[in-house]
N, C-alpha and C positions, 0 to 999 in steps of 0.2 A: 618719306622711306617708302621704298618699294622693295618690298620682301616676299616674291610670290609662294615659297615652301609655306609662308602662314597666310596668304591670298592678302596682304597687308599693301595699301596704296594710299597714303594720307600722312597728313603732318604730325611728327612724333619727335619727343625728345629720347635722348638715348645716353643711358650711364655706362660708362666704361670702368669698369676697376680690374687691375691686375692681368690684363689681355684679355678678358672676356666681358661680355654684356651682362651687366649685373640688372638693369631694367629698363622697360620699353614702355614709354607712355607717353602723357600729357601734363606739362607744367611740372615736370621733374627738377629737384634741384638738390644740391649736396653740398654742404659748408666745407669749403676749401679747394673744391673739384676746379681745375681749370675748365673754363668755360669757350666751346667753338661756335661761332654762329653762323649757322649754313642755310639760313632763309633765303628761299627763292631757288636754291639747289636741289638736287636729288641724291638720296644716298640709298645706296644698293648693297648687297651682301658682295664682297670681294670675287671678280671674276676668276673663273677656273678654265684654263685651256688643256684639253686632253691630249694635245699633239703639238710638239714643237721640236726643233732641232738645233741646238745649242753649240753643234759642230766641236764640241771637245770631249776626249782628245782627238786630236790628228788634225783638224782643219780650223784653227783659230786663226788664220787670216780672214775666215769668214764670218767667224762669230766665237765668243768665249761664254762660260758662264755671267761673268759680270756684264758685257755687253749686253747679252740677251737676258738679263734680268732688270739690267736697265731700261729696255726696251717693254720688258713685261709692265713694270709699274708703271712707266710713261701709258699704256695703253688700259690701265685699270686694273691689272691682273695681279691676285695675290697668290695663286697657287697655279702652277705649270708642271706638264707631265714631259720630259725630255724623253726622246725617242733613243734607240740604241744603235742606230747605222753610222756609229764613229769609225773612226779609225785608230786602234780599232776597234771593234764591237763591244758593246758592255754584256760581254758573254760569261763573265766568273763575278767571282763574288771582289777580288781586289779593285777590279775596274768599276765596280759600281760602288765601291768605298770612296773612290778617287772620285766620282762626281758628287757623292754626298759630301766629301770634304770640302770640295771647291763650291758648294751651294752653303755649306756653312760660313767658309769662309766670306762670301759675299753679304749674305746675311740679310738682302733686300726682303725675299719672299719666301714661300715655301715650294721648293724644288723637288718634286717627285719623280723620279729615274723609272723609266721602262727598262726591263731588260731584254735582251735579243732572245727569241724562241728558238733558235739554233744555233751551233756554234759556227762561228764565222759566219754568219747570214746565209750559210751554203744551203739549208733547205733539208739536210741530212739528218745529224743528230741531235737530239733536243738538247737542250740546257740542262742545269741542273737547277731546276725550277724550283724544287722546294727549298733548298738552300740559298738561292737568290732571293726569294720571296722572304725566308725569314730574316734577310740581311736588310728588306727594306725596298724591294722591288714592287710596284705596283700592279704592275702587267709585264704581257710578255709579247714581243711583235720584232719581226724581222722585217719593220715597214721601211720601203724602198726595193725590197724584195719581196717578190711572191713567193708562200711555200708550195712549189709545186706539184710536191708529193703527197696525196691523199691520205696515205697513212700516218705520214708524221703529222699533220694536221689534227687526225683523228687522236693519236696518242697525247697530243697536247691539251685537245680539248677534255679529256679524259682526266689529266693530271690537273687542270684548272679547278674542276670539280670541286676535286679534294683540298687546293690549297685557298680558294677564295678569292681568285684574282680574275679579270678579265685575258684573254687571248684577242689581241688588234691585229685583225688581218688585213694585208695590202691586198685587196682583191683585182689581181690580175694573172690572166694568162699569155705566158709570154711569149707562148708557140702562136698567140692571136695578134698582139702589140707588136712584134718583132722589133722592127726599128723603125715604128712609127713615131710621130712628133708632135701630130693634131690629132684631133677627132677626126674619125672617117667619114665624110660626107659631102655634101655639095660643094662646103668652102675648100676642102681640102683637094677635090678634083678641080674645082677653078682654078686653085692657086697651085696645082703641081706637088702638092705634100703630101710626103708617105703619112698614112692615117693610122691611128689607133680605134679599129672598130668598139661599138659600147658593148658587143659580147666578149670583149677582152676582159671587163668587170663582172658583166653579169655571170657569165658560165663560171666563175670561181666563188661569187656571191650565193650561187645555187648551191655549187659543192657545200660550202663551208656551212650553211642554214641546214643544210641534211645531215651534216655531221655534228654540227651542234645538236640537232633534234633528238640522234641518236646516242649520243654520249651523255647528255643533260650538261655540259661544260658550258662556260659563259663566253659567248662570240661578241665581240665587237667590231665593228664592220667601219674602216677608216675610211676619211674623205669619200663618200657616198656621189656619183656624179650623173646617173644616169636614172631615167623613167621607170625603166623595169627592175632597177634594183629597189628603187622605193617600193615597187609594187610587191617585189618578193619579201623584202624585211615586213612591210605590214601585212603580208598574208599570215608569215611565220608567227609572229607576235601573235595575231588571232589565234595559231594552233597552242600557242603557249612555250614556244619555243624563247630558250633565253639568249634573246640577242638585244643588242643595244647598236646605235649607229650615229654617226656623225656627219656634218656638212661642214662645209667652208665658206668663208663669206665670198672669195673670188668665184665660186661655183654658183652661187646664189645671185651674184651682182652681173656676172659676164657670160657671152656665149663664144661659139667659136667663131662668128664672126667679128670678133676682136683680133684673131690671128690673120686676118686676110692682108692688115698690111706688113706682115712679115716682122714684128716687134716681138723680140725673145722676152720682152718682159709680161707676154700671155702666154707664155710656155709652161705648163706644169704638168704633172703627173697625178691624178689621171686628167687628161687634157679637159677643157673647157668643150663643152657639150652644144647640143640644139637649144632652141628656145623652148622646145617641148619638154625636154630634161629640165630646165630651169624652171619652169613651171610647176614640174612635179616635186621638185627639191623644195620649194616653197610650201608647196601643201603638205608636202611629207614633216616640214618643220611645225606647221600649223596644227596637224592634227595628232602630233607626236610619235609619228613612225619614227622621225629622227629626234633622237634623244636630246643631242648638244651642239652647237656652234663649236668648231675647234679649229685654229687659223692654219694648220700645217705650216708654221712658219719655218722656211727655207731659205734663209739668206745664203747670197755668192758673193763672192768678190767682185767688185764692178768690171774689172776687164772681162772677167769670164763672162757674165751674164751681156756683156754687148757683144759677145762675137756673133755671127750670122746664127739665124734661127735653127739651122739645123745642127749646129755644133754647140751652141749655148747650153748651158745644163738646165734641168729641170727645176720649177721651184720658183715661190714668190715669198716676200716678207707680208706679216699681219697682223701683229700685233699692236702697232700704234694705232691702227685704221678700224679694226673690226668692229668696236661699238660706233662709232661716229657712222662709218660706211651704212651700215646696218640699220640706225637709227634714221639717218637722213633718206637712203633709197629703199628701206624696207616699211618702218613705221610711219614716216610722214607719208610715204605714199599709197600706205593701206593695205601693204602686204602681210603685215604682223602686229600685234598689237603690243604696246611697249612691254608689260607684264610676261608675255611668251617670250621676248626676244631676252629680258633679264633673266628669265627662267633657265633658257637654254645657254646662259652662260654662268648660272651659279648654280641651284638647286640640282638642276637635272644631270649637268657633269658630276656632280658631287655622288648623286645617287649611283651613276655607272661605276665610280670607283668605290662608291660603300664607304666614303669618308665623311667625317661629322664637319662638316664644312658647307658653305653656300646658302646661310639662313643667319639672321641676326634675331635669333630668338633669344629670351632670356637663359644664361649660362652659355650661349655658344661661343667659340673663340672670336673677338673682335676684329675678323677680318672686312675692311669694308672701301667702298670706292665712291666718290663724289664727283656727281656730274653737273657741268653747267650747260645745260640744253640749249642755252640764249647763244651761245658763241657760236660765230661762222668764221671757217677758215678754209684754207687751200692746201692741199696735202704737198707739201716739198721734201720729199726724200733727204736730201740733205741734211735736214734737222733731224732726222731720226735719231733714236739714242741706241739702235743696233747698227752693227756694222755694215749690214746688207740695209743696201738702196733700191733692191730690185723690188718696187712697187707697181702693181698693175692700175693703182689707183691716183699714180702720181698727177697732178694737175687739178683733181676732182674738189670742188667746192663743196663742203660737209657743214651741217650743223650739229653741235653737241659734241663736246670734250670733256675729257676727265680732269678733274682739278687736283683733288688729293686723293690719298690711297693712306690707308692704314692697315699693317699687319700684325695681327694680336696685339691690338691696342697701342702700339706704337707707330706714329707718323713715318712713312718713306717717301712720301711725294706731298709737297705743300705748294699749292699754289703754282703748280706745272714744274717745282725743281725738287729734284730727288735728294734725299736726305740717307746720308751715311748713318752707319752704328753710331759713330760719335757725335751726330747730330749737325754735322757740317754737311754743306750743299757738295753734290758731284761735280 
């Protein structure tokens, strides 16, 4: 068992009853209990992803709640937070309840919706934040669109302080990024591609940190990609600013050199940055400046993503490759310790949300992920559960794979096969 919330890393038995962890120890037994032998495997708390796009409503040709849920479970995730930039955006209670109803119908894992921060994602008028929070929103974000008006972001952070959920900021200054498609730098100049400067992110991080400091609201910075952004967040935390932040696997694994081949699989927003930025992201993850790994899973139809780089949409999928990529190229290459990686996928994102998950302590909800660290496999997007096949890791040879997943004590993945609520395989 690897449970960073309790600094546990060793062989244990786990007794689950009525959806919760009843006991953890050695040599446990219980008359009549079903026994599952996992010797040689790793058991962790269920993974938590703070940032996914399931495209419902409005773009179900790209993803649905059902296909997204299957993709999440296949990647070892038991809880995901869905973004609100759907068509229409989730900016009212009835739309939020639609997501919740779909999640309940699918029933595979915990789907926690974020609501839009502003009506229509237009960055002008705040949504009914208190009503949406009471209806179940776990945070607020216009992700995909920055809130350009500082006064609006300031009011949002003031409200967040009272209702106890984070404001998730897509930090991008549109007047700087304009029509850029890749990072502005040596590679964009060499390839003749319009660039997005690092300052388009860092200017907005700086603004939002100042607003969080003055209001006391909880700011969560999405998909940090720049060295300067990491440095500013680190300094703000040292000053006591209430800020958390996430980093994606693709920004940790890749640099802007990947776009030199004009392959749209490597087009995302924020864009892949330089090797210096990449090194700073790893350091930020190691020292706790960056609280969590989040996939920013953004599926697109194959025909859309196969367009020329200039016309293809931003975004990549990542739920089914997150742990193996980070284990293979992070842990095994000595960039990060295994417990730190597990923490960034479990207890630390749980702390961002303030939810009672991300641990296998006695009494905790029995969400757990089982990993076989010995498996070697090659990423073949055609085999993904997600409708989106737009992975930047296609063809990578990886070590380690999620084998089983339990949600509230119920198996939803056994031997890599998804189990529906009636126990049948999907």
